[in-house]
C-alpha positions in Angstrom: -7.6 70.4 -61.9 -6.7 74.1 -62.3 -3.4 73.7 -60.6 -2.6 70.8 -62.9 -3.4 72.8 -66.0 -1.3 75.6 -64.8 1.7 73.3 -64.0 1.4 71.3 -67.2 1.0 74.3 -69.5 3.9 76.1 -67.8 6.1 73.1 -68.3 5.1 72.5 -71.9 5.8 76.2 -72.7 9.1 76.1 -70.9 10.4 73.1 -73.0 8.9 74.6 -76.2 6.3 71.9 -76.7 3.7 74.4 -77.8 1.5 71.7 -79.3 0.9 70.2 -75.9 -0.4 73.5 -74.6 -3.6 73.1 -76.7 -3.9 69.5 -75.8 -3.7 70.2 -72.1 -6.3 73.0 -72.4 -8.7 70.8 -74.4 -8.4 67.8 -72.1 -8.9 69.9 -69.0 -11.9 71.6 -70.5 -13.5 68.3 -71.4 -12.7 66.9 -67.9 -14.0 69.9 -66.1 -17.2 70.0 -68.2 -17.7 66.2 -67.5 -17.1 66.8 -63.8 -19.7 69.6 -63.9 -22.5 67.3 -65.0 -22.7 65.2 -61.9 -22.1 68.3 -59.8 -25.0 70.0 -61.6 -27.2 67.0 -60.8 -26.2 67.2 -57.1 -27.1 70.9 -57.2 -30.4 70.2 -58.9 -31.3 67.8 -56.0 -29.9 70.1 -53.3 -33.3 70.6 -51.5 -34.0 66.9 -51.0 -30.4 66.2 -50.1 -30.4 69.0 -47.5 -33.7 67.8 -46.0 -32.3 64.2 -45.9 -29.3 65.5 -44.0 -31.6 67.1 -41.4 -32.0 70.7 -42.5 -35.4 72.3 -42.1 -37.5 72.3 -45.3 -37.7 76.2 -45.3 -33.9 76.6 -45.1 -33.4 73.8 -47.7 -35.8 75.5 -50.1 -34.1 78.9 -49.7 -30.7 77.3 -50.2 -31.9 75.4 -53.2 -33.0 78.7 -54.9 -29.5 80.0 -54.4 -27.8 76.8 -55.6 -30.0 76.6 -58.8 -28.5 80.0 -59.8 -25.0 78.5 -59.5 -25.4 75.7 -62.0 -24.5 77.8 -65.1 -21.5 79.1 -63.2 -20.1 75.5 -63.0 -19.9 75.3 -66.7 -18.7 78.9 -67.2 -15.8 78.2 -64.9 -15.1 74.9 -66.6 -14.7 76.8 -69.9 -12.9 79.9 -68.6 -10.4 78.4 -66.2 -8.4 76.3 -68.7 -8.3 79.1 -71.2 -7.1 81.5 -68.5 -4.3 79.1 -67.4 -3.4 78.4 -71.0 -2.9 82.1 -71.6 -1.1 82.7 -68.3 1.5 80.0 -69.1 2.4 82.0 -72.2 2.5 85.3 -70.3 -0.5 86.5 -72.2 -2.3 88.6 -69.7 -4.0 91.3 -71.9 -7.3 89.4 -72.5 -7.8 88.8 -68.8 -7.0 92.4 -68.0 -9.3 93.7 -70.7 -12.1 91.5 -69.5 -11.6 92.5 -65.9 -11.6 96.2 -66.8 -14.7 95.9 -68.9 -16.7 94.0 -66.3 -15.7 96.1 -63.3 -16.4 99.5 -64.7 
């Protein structure tokens, strides 16, 4: 999905259809958030799924603890990625640079 947003926004910007930039960003955000819901459910049931696939219960439990922490990340990426590609298509890189500088320091 990210590659599609990057391509579509780049093409829309190139042919001066600036209104489509926002449409593509909004659609991709909704689609990624909607895709995140079933993925979050799979993550929530990761322990029984791993046990069902033959993993030992101890390892499945440890893996589940790790995976539970990743659930918020699904939705954070679903919100961030389209915005990042939307800005990149317009050659607006300052917000990403400032965010990277603020979080890495």
